[in-house]
C-alpha positions as CSV (number, residue, x, y, z in Angstrom):
1,M,10.8,-9.4,5.3
2,L,8.8,-11.8,7.4
3,I,7.4,-8.9,9.3
4,A,6.4,-7.2,6.1
5,R,4.6,-10.3,4.8
6,F,2.9,-11.0,8.2
7,S,1.7,-7.4,8.5
8,D,0.4,-7.5,4.9
9,G,-1.8,-10.5,5.7
10,I,-3.3,-8.6,8.6
11,I,-3.7,-5.4,6.5
12,D,-5.5,-7.4,3.8
13,I,-8.2,-8.4,6.2
14,I,-8.6,-4.9,7.6
15,M,-8.8,-3.4,4.1
16,G,-11.5,-5.9,3.1
17,I,-13.6,-4.8,6.1
18,L,-13.0,-1.1,5.3
19,C,-14.0,-1.6,1.6
20,D,-17.2,-3.4,2.6
21,R,-18.2,-0.6,5.0
22,T,-17.6,2.2,2.5
23,N,-20.7,3.8,1.0
24,S,-20.4,6.6,-1.4
25,K,-22.2,7.8,-4.5
26,Y,-19.5,6.0,-6.6
27,G,-20.0,2.7,-4.8
28,K,-18.1,0.6,-2.3
29,F,-14.9,0.0,-4.2
30,R,-14.3,2.6,-6.8
31,P,-13.3,5.4,-4.2
32,W,-10.5,3.2,-2.9
33,I,-9.1,2.7,-6.4
34,L,-9.3,6.4,-7.2
35,W,-8.0,7.7,-3.9
36,T,-4.9,5.4,-3.9
37,A,-3.9,5.6,-7.6
38,I,-1.6,8.6,-7.3
39,P,0.0,7.7,-3.9
40,L,0.7,4.2,-5.3
41,G,2.5,5.6,-8.3
42,D,4.4,8.1,-6.2
43,N,5.4,5.4,-3.8
44,L,6.5,3.1,-6.5
45,I,8.9,5.8,-7.7
46,D,10.2,6.0,-4.1
47,V,10.8,2.2,-3.9
48,V,12.9,2.0,-7.0
49,H,14.6,5.4,-6.6
50,Y,18.3,5.2,-5.7
51,S,18.9,6.8,-2.4
52,K,22.2,8.5,-1.6
53,F,22.2,7.4,2.1
54,Q,24.9,5.5,3.8
55,S,24.5,1.7,3.6
56,N,22.7,1.2,7.0
57,R,20.3,4.0,6.2
58,K,19.6,2.5,2.8
59,V,18.3,-0.6,4.4
60,V,16.0,1.4,6.6
61,Y,14.8,3.4,3.6
62,A,14.3,0.2,1.6
63,Y,12.2,-1.4,4.3
64,A,10.2,1.7,5.0
65,T,9.3,2.3,1.4
66,Y,8.6,-1.4,0.8
67,L,6.1,-1.5,3.8
68,L,4.4,1.7,2.7
69,F,4.2,0.5,-0.9
70,F,2.4,-2.7,0.1
71,L,0.1,-0.8,2.4
72,I,-1.0,1.4,-0.5
73,Y,-0.9,-1.5,-2.9
74,T,-3.3,-3.4,-0.7
75,A,-5.7,-0.4,-0.4
76,N,-5.7,-0.1,-4.2
77,N,-6.0,-3.8,-5.2
78,I,-8.2,-5.4,-2.6
79,P,-11.2,-3.5,-4.1
80,Y,-10.6,-5.2,-7.5
81,A,-11.5,-8.6,-6.1
82,P,-14.7,-8.1,-4.0
């Protein structure tokens, strides 16, 4: 979990830079919110979904979906606070 939180801090900075450099007809931040809305919802289902793996694979599944969720969550929510 420490690795997940540490990587989230780095990804926040990178996402802020990406949002600032985005130029589209919809603005800087709206495309990120729109592009990541459906993947965020889909990944949230994966995070809370019960997997039928063996116990050691459940841990790997939980960490992988948790890390992916916070990556997409960052891409969706950093643009809300410019």
